[in-house]
Structure formats: structure tokens, C-alpha cells
N, C-alpha and C positions, 0 to 999 in steps of 0.2 A: 683190520677193522671188521667187526661183525655186528649183527643186529640182534637184540633181545627185547622181550617185553619190558616195559619200564618197571613193572613190579618185580620181575626176575632180577633185574639189575639192582633195584632197591634192596631186595632180600640179601643179595650177595654183598652189597656195600655194608649193610648192617653187620653181617657176619665178619667182614674184614675189619670193622671197627671194634670188634670184641663183644658184640651183643650176642647173648645166648638165648634169650627169651623175649618174645613180644606178647604182651598181655592185652586183652581187649574183649570186645563183643562183636560178633559178625553182623553182616547185613549186606543187602544187594550192592551198595556202593563202596564196599571195602572187601568184598569176597575175592576179588582178583589177587589182592595182596596175600590173603590167607592161603590161596591156592599156590602162590609162589613160595611161601614159607614151607608149605607141605612138600612141594616138589623139590625145593632146594635141600631140605633136610638139615642144614647147619644151624638154623635158628628154630627153636621150639615155640610154636604158637599155643598160648594158654588162654582158653575162653573162660571169662568170668561170668558172673550172673548179673552184674550191673557195671556200667561204665565208670562210675565213681570208684568202685573197688578195683577195677582194672587199672586206673591211674594209681591207686595206692599200692597195688602190687608192683607196678613199675617203680614207685617211690621207695618201697621197702627194698627192692632189688638194688636200686642205686645207692641207698644209704649203707647197705651192708657190703657191697662190692666196690664202691667208688667208681663204678662204670655208669654210662648213661642208660637210664631206664627207658623203655620204649612201650608206648601204648597205641593201639589201633582201634578205631571205631568208625561206624558208618555215619551217614548224614542225619539231619533232623534231630529227633529227640536223643538219639545215641550220642551225637556230637555235643548237644547241650548238657548231657549228663557228665561230661568230662570237666566242666568248668570248676566245680568246687574242689575237685582233686588237684587240678592244675593250680588253683589259687593257693592251696596249701604248699605245693612244691615251689611256687613263686615266692611266697613269704618266707619259706624255710631254705630257699636257695638250693634246691635239689635238682640236679641235671636230668631232664626228661626230654624225650622227643615224642610228640603226638602226631600220628598220621591219621588224618581225618578224611574219610571219603565224602565226595560231593556228587550230585547228579551230573549226567553228561552235559558238556558245555553247550551242545546244540539245543538243549531244553531250557537253558537259563532264561529267566524273564518271560517265559511262555507258559507259566503255570505248572512247572515241574513239581513232582512230589518231593517235599523236603528241600525246596529251593532255598539256598542261603547265599546266593551270589550277590545280593544287594540290588539286583536289577528289577525294574518294573514294580518297585515297592516291596520286594521280598527282603527278608532278614539278611544282613550282611555278616557272614561268619567271621570275616576279618575284624570287624568292629567288636564282635563278642570276645574273640580270643586275644586280641592285642593287649588288653589290660592285664591278662594273667599269663603273659608270655614275654620272654626276652627277645623273641624273633617270631614273626608270623608272616607267612607268604603263601600265596596261591600258585600252584604249578600250572601255568597256562598252556605249556606244551612240553613234550617229552625232553627235548634238548635242554630245557632249563633246569631239569631235575638235578644233575650232578653239582652244578654250582650252588643251587639253593640248599641241597642236602648238606654240602660242606659248610655253608654259612649257618645253617640251623644247628649242626653239631658243635660248631665253634661257639656259637652264642650260648648253647646249653652249658658248655664246660668252662666258659670264661667268666671271671667274677664281674658282676654278681651272677652266679650260676642260677639256673632255673629252667622252666620249660621252653621249648621251641615247638612251633606248630607249622606243619605243612598241610595245606588243603589240596586234596587230590581228586579232581573230577574223574568219573569212571572211565570215560573214553581216553583220557590221558594215561591212566593206569594201564590200559590195554594197548596203547600205542607202542610201536617198536622204536628202539633207541640205538643209535650207533655208539659203540663204546670201544676204546682201545683195549687190546689184550694185554694184561699186565698181571704180575703176581699179586697175591693178596697183600694188602697194605698193613695188616695187623692193627693192634690197638693204637689209638691216637696218642701222640706224645703229650707229655704234661705241658700245661700252659705256662709260658714264661712270664715273669713279673719284671717291671722296670726296676732300675737300681734304687736302693734306699736313699732317702734324703739324709745326708750327713749331718746337717744342723739339727734335724729332728732327732736323730740317733743320739747326738751329743746331749740334747736337752733331756731326753729320757734317762740317760745314764747319770746326768747330774742330779735329777730328782731321786733316783734309786740310791746313789751314794750318800746323799744327805739323809735319807730315811732308811739306811741299811739295817737298823736295829730290828725293826718289826715290819714285815711286809705280808700283806694278804693278797694272794693271787685269786682272782675269780675267773675261771676258765669256761668258755662257751662251746657251742656245737661246731664252730669252725675248726676246733682242734681235731675233731674226728674227720671232718670233711677234707682237711688238709693233710691228714695222716701225720699229725705233729705231736702225738702223745709222748714220744721219747724226748723231743725238744722241750716240751713243757716240764716234764719231770726233771730234766737236767737243770733248767733255769731255776725251778723251785729249790732244788738242792743247793745251788750256789748262793741263792739269796737267803737261805735259811727260812723259807717262807711257809706259812700255812697255805693250803689250797682248798678253795671252795669251788663248786661247780654250779652252773645255771640249771634250772629244772630239765632242760632238754639236752644236757651234756653230762649226765651222771657217769657215763662210761669213759670219760676222757682222762680220768686220774684214778688210780687204785683206791677204792673206797676203804680198804683195810690198811692203807699206809698211815703211819703216825702223823703225817702232815695233813691228812684229810680233815677239813673243818666241817664239811657237810654241804647241804644244798642251800643256795642263796634264794631269797625271795619268799613269795607268798605260800609256798608249800615246803619251806625250808626249815632249817635248824637255828635255834637261838644262839648257838655257838658262833655262827657266822657273823652275826651282828656284834657279839662280844669281841671276836677277833678284830673286826673292822674298827671298833672303838679304841682298841689298844694299838692298832697299826699306825705307823707313820706314813706308809704308802700303800695304796690299793692298786694293784696291777691287773688290768683287764686283758685277758689273752683270748682272742677270737670271739669276743662278745661285745655288742654295743650296750649291753645291760638294759634291756627293755623292762617294762613295768613288772612282769611276772618274776623276773630275776632281781628286781630292785626293790620290790615291796618290803617296807619296814626298814630300809637301809638309807633312805635319803638324808635323814638328819646326821647319821654317822659319816656318810660320804661327804657332806658339806664341810666337815672338819678334818678331812684327810686329803693329802695329795694323791691325785689319780693319774696314772699313766695307762695308755692303751696301745696294745700291739695287735696289728691285723689289717685287713683290707679296708675297713670302714671306720669312720669316726664314731665315737660312742655317743649315747644320748645324755651323758653327763659331762661336765666340764673337766678337762684334763689335758695333759701333755701327750700328744699322739704321734706314733711312728707308723705311718701307713705303708702297706706292702703285703706280699704273701706272708702268711703266718709262719711257715717254716723259716723263711728268710729273716723275718724280724726277730723271732725267738733266738735263732742262731747268732744273729748280729749282736744282740744284747748279751747273751750268755758268753760269747767269745771275748767280751771285754770285762768280764768279772773275774775275781779270783777263782782259780780252778778247784779249790778244795770245797766240798759240800759242807754245809753247816746244819746242825739240828735246828728245828724250829722251836720257838718258845713254848712252854707248857700251855695246854688248852684242854678243854673238857672233851672235845671231839663231838661228833654228830649225835648227841643224845636225843632220843625221840621226845617230842612234845608230850607231856603227861596226858593220858586219856581224860575225857570229861568225867565229872562226878556222876553218881547214880541218877541225880535229878534230870540229867540230859541223856540218859541211856535207856529210854523207855523201851521195853521189849514187847513187841506186839505178838511175836511167835516165840515159842520156847526154844526151838532148835535153830538158832542163828549163831553164826560164828563171828566174833569180833574181828575187825579188820586187822588188828595187830597180830592176832593168832593166825589168821589166814595168810598174811604176808610172811610170817615166820615159817609156815609150812611150805610156802613157795620157795623161800630161801634155802630150806633144808634139802629140797629136791632139785634145785636148779643146777644143771651142769655148768662147769666153769667156762665152757666155750659156747654156751647157748646165747641166742639173741632174745631180747625181751622187748616187746612192743606194748606200751601202756596207753590205754584210752583215756578219754576225758571222764570227769565226774568224781564222786567220792572214792571209788576204788582206785582211780588213777592218782588222786592226791595222796592216798595212803601208801601206794606203791612207791611213788616218788620220794616220799618222806622216809619210809621204813625199809625198803628193799635195796640191799647193796647191789651194785651192778656186777654182772659176771666179769671175771678178770680178763677173759679173752673173747668176749662177745659184745654186741651192741646193746645199748639200753636206749630205746627210741621213744620220744614223746613228741607228738606233732603239735607244737604250739604256734605254728605259723598262723593257721586259722582256727585251731582247736576244735575241729569238727569231730562229732561223735561217729563212731563206726569205722574210723580210719584203720584201726589195727587189724581187722579181719583180713582185708586184702593185703596190707603191708606185711603182715606176718607170713602169709603164703608166699608172696614174692621173695622175701628174704630166705625162706626155707628152701624154695626151689632153686634159688640162685646159689646157695652155699652148701646145701645138703645137711646143715646143722639143725639140731633140735631148736625150735623157736617157740617161745611162750607168748601168747596173746592174753593180756590181762584187761578185762573189760567188764562193764556193768551190763545189766539186762537192757537198759535203754539203748546202749550202743548195739547190743545183739539184735534187738528188734529192728534197728535201722539197716544193718548190713551183715548180720550174722549168718545169713544163708550162704555166704561164701564158704562156710564149712563144707558144702557140697563140692566146691572146687577142690578143696584140700583132699576130700575123700577120693575124687576122681583121679587126682594126680599123685596120690599117696604122699602128700607133702608132710614132712615131720614137724607138725605144728601141734602144740598142746594149747587148746583154748580153755581158759579159766574164766568163767563167767560168775561174777559176784551179783547175785540176784537179790535185790532189796525191793523188788516189785514197785519201783518208783523211779522217777527222775529226782533222786533224793537231794542232790545239791540245789536244784530249783526249789524243792519243798522247804529246805532249810532256809533259803533266802527269803521265801515268803514269810516264814515264821519269825525270823530274826529281824528282817528289815522292813516288813510290811505289817507286822503285828499279829498276823494270823496265817495259818496254813489253809489255803483255799481247798485243798484236796484234789486240784486239777492234775497234779503230777503224781498222784498215788494210783497204782494199778491194781486190778484184781489179781489175786495170787496165781502164778503160773508155775507149773512143774517143768522147767526147761529140760532137765535130764531125761524125763520120760518122753517128752515130745521129740527131742533130738534122737534118742535111741530108736523110737518108732520110725522116724523118717529115714535114718541111715543105719540099717541093721549091721553093717560091717564095721561101723565106727565104735571104738572103745569109749563108752560113756559111763560116767559115774556121777551120782548125786551124793555129794559128801555131806554127812551130817555133823561132823566135827573136824577139828584140825588134824587129828590123827588119820582119819579117813581121807582127808584131802591130800596129805603128804603121801600116803600109800598109793593113791590113785595117780599122783604125779610121777612117782617113781616107776610105776608100771608103764606109764606113757613114755618115760625116758628109755626104758629097757626095750620097748617094742619099736618097730618101724611104722611109718605113716602117722596119721593124725590121731589125737585123743581129745576128748571133751569132758570137762569137769565143771559141774555147777554146784554152787553152795549158796545157802540162804544167809543174807546179812540183814542187819537192822537199818531200815531207812532213816531212823532218827539218831543214829550214832554220828556225833559231830566229827568230821574228818580233820586232819591237821592242815587247816587252811586259814591263813592269817586273818582274813576278815571275820571269821567265825570265832576266833580265839576269845574275845571278850565275853561272848555268850556261853562258851563252854565252861567258864569259871563262875557264872552267875547262877544263883539258885532259881528254880522255877517259880513263877508267880502264882501258879495254881496247881492243884493235884491232877487235873485232867487237862492236857494240852489240846490245842486245836488239831494237832496231828492225830491224837487218840480219837477225838470225836470223828474226824474224817475217816479214820481207819474202821471205826465201828459202822459208819454209814456204808463204806465200800464192802465190808464183810457181810452186811445185811442184804 
């Protein structure tokens, strides 16, 4: 038995669990952990510009490696900045561990700076983090750490996965801990699932056999989280099924496979609804089918038998087989005829036709239509790249139009749907895997968290940032126009030259302002060929209607006047 600082033991335990990076922002009450990471050398500490982005870095790391992402932050405002990122990971069931510094225990309840002990009327950090975590505990003394760390990591990795939070007072971090000498433990074993319910399995098989002629599979993000893509493809083949995906699961099935029906829901393809209306059975694999994935499909679902495979019951009525997704897919597949069958004919994921000229008012001459921009991205995107898609018009267009890379992730954070998620997440993924990673975001998202470009430059992360600049929160502006009768202009911005600004701020960064789709494609290919980060900005039309189901009726309706309220607001802004 020997003694070590608690933080040195913690750093070694993280390395033993397979953690390679810890993301965060430093400060007095977490500096000892960063010192331990630096001294240990096995885990790389990455300092972000904002704690929200540090969480999303850990999130992107976790989604692309299927390991636990780790974030570390100091007390007070730094700790509070973690909350929205942890909320996304909680809602999307991403395994994270947050290590949060606290003031020394002797100062609690005595006016300590950034006191969040809950004593003497201070804020209680446990009450803040408990709703956005699967496990939250305060480490009261050094000897409690090993047990609490084990419980935290298990909670993060056990379904429903999500964040675990350990609150670490500064004096406890510095305390010495007796630990047994033992060899490194290595990565944690996979979580075991209980045996499947035989009656539920029989009921699912009965529904599938009765409706064996036409089956639509809708696959969700749990397919990627459970590493069950092979099992999904095998089941679809034996069923002779069409396969659709939820908006956050575009990468779980080959988008170029003849069975691929498209994306389900509000940013999806009409072919999915057509297949659902023709289907006798709809099989949900790794999705509860929330509103974004179900939009426009409720009527067709009501007339179709639904079965659900996975760890959670769906939001729609159906026959459910609960359990680990790999296990449920294998159990059903193993009881079906072994020969694969072709799926019935279907049109495939044809894009929604773009709106007519009346709804494509061009305020500036050199804007690139979203369809052309996404086509340029598709032409340059490496097969093993990761893609992170942010919220807004650009995100809806990418989800609808851009096929997922065959050997990389296609991540959309729809748990909370927060803008700016992708800038940190893309960096975390790139540093974790070393693969070229694309971040597709609008200017609104860039203004929120785009300065993480600095972090990418500092760490030579292979990230290509593609910013669709329409000088607006354009989806909000469209909602004002369509649903409130007039665009107020609040969400229209003065024109900004993002490429020039970023180039001036980061002279070593490859920056391009693309004027057309050809320039965009060439810039992306240059980024692919080089190491480290690249940044490309392009101008888009804030008034182009994206492929978003609630907007569809307005995209096909003629304008009521020659000058829209958008145009009037733009004239005011320009003046």
C-alpha cells in the first residue's frame, strides 16, 4: 500500500478506464487535477474556451469512440456553464463524466468565493446537477473517491446512459489516498443486459410473420450507440424491408443501399411516409420515435402494426421487446428465414422540391443555394469522415440532402437542440479519432461558440468548419413570417464577412470565403488534403425555405405581395 494525491489516483484511474482526453476550462478549484493530468502524461488535457464547448467536446469524443467522455471545470460560473451541455448528453444518452471543482471544505458556509455547498444559504451544486445527470455525488473525503468513481462510471455507461457528476472540493483533491498497487485495469467491460422476455419475443415474431410482405424499419441513434449496424442490416435483409432513419441516426444504415428509404420526420423525405402507408408492419429499432422523427407520420402509424426493439418503450403504441439492442435484433433475426429478400420497389429518398421563385428572394447576388452547397460538401466528404450538423436552416438542409459517410459518424444533437454544439463536438471527435471531421453550422451558431476554432488551431485538430452565413437566425425569421404574419426583423443581422474576420484572427488557419459551389468544393478538398483545421464560409439566402415539414405549405404558396416584410426589414438593416 502506498499513498498518492487523490488527483494523481484519479488521473491514473481515468487512463486505466481507456480515457485518452479530458476536456475543460481551468481555474483555482480544479487546477490540481490539471496538474495531475500533466504529470501523469497518459491522459491529454484539452483546454476549451467555454465550459459548454468543453462538454460538447467530451460528447463528440464519446459518440465517435463509444468510450466515456470526460470534462473538468472549476467552481462557480465555470460549473454552471456545464449545465446546458450536460442536459444535451442526458437527453441523448451520451456517457460523460463531469469532474467539478469546489471551494475547500473548511470555507463552506462561511462566505467562500463560489460556494455551492448549499450551506448558509449558498447555492447547492448537487441540486443543480442532479436533474441533468444519472449520478451526482460530492466527494467528502479522499477515501470515498474510489467507490464513488466506480459508481459514477457505471451510471454513465449503464442504460439509460448519460452524464455522471463528481463534485471535488479543492482540499479533497489535494489529500493523500491509500491505494493498493495493482496492474492497470484497462477499458471497462461491456454492460450486461438481463435475459429477453420470451413471451414478448414470441409476440414480436407473430406480428412480423403476419405482416411479412411489407415492412418498414425506422432505425434510431441507439443503433450507433450499441454498435448494432451489422445486426440492423442483417434483420432488414431477412425481412425484405425498407429502412428509414431518424434525423439523429443518418449514419446507422448505408444511405446508398437500395433499401434506404430516407429520413423520417420533420426534416425527412416523403418516401418514408409513402413506404409507411404501404407497409403492413413498422419496426422501430433503437428509437422511441419522438416528435422530430414522427412528424407527418402519425396518421400512417395509426393504421400500421408497430413493433419496437431496444431498451425503451416507444412513444407510440406497439408490441415491444425490451432489452439491449444487439440482443433484441439478434434474437428476432435468428428466428427468421436465413435467406435475404429484396425490398419492394420504392422511389428512395428524393429531395423535397425547392420552393418557387416567389419564396427565394435574393437580397445579395452572391449567395449559394443550400442544395448546391450541400452537394459540394458531398463531393468533398471523405468516406471515413465524421460529420457534425448544427441547428437551423443549414442543419435541416444537411439532414435532408447530405448522405452520411459510409465509415464515419453523422451526428445531430437533437436532445436539447442547442445551437453551437458542433464546434466543440467536432473538435472532440477529431482529437479522439484523428479523422477529418466536418462541422456544418450557420452563422448564428458560430456567433455562440465558434471561437472554439481557436482550440482547433492550438491542437491542430483535423476539423473543417463550414459556416453557412445568412446573416440571420433565419429559421426564427421564417417562423415570424409564416406563423405570425410578418417578419419583425429582430433576427436579421448586419452583414458580416466571417472569412475575413477569422483569417485575421488566426493567420495560420486555412480560411476561404467561397463565392460559389465550385469554390466551396475546391476549398473543402484542400482542407481534406492538409493536416489540421480549415475554415470555409459561404453566403446563403436567409429567406430560402429549408426542407422543414412545418414550412412546406408556405413554400408552395404564392407570395401575397411583391415586397415581403423580410425585404423591408433587410432594407432597414442595410440602411
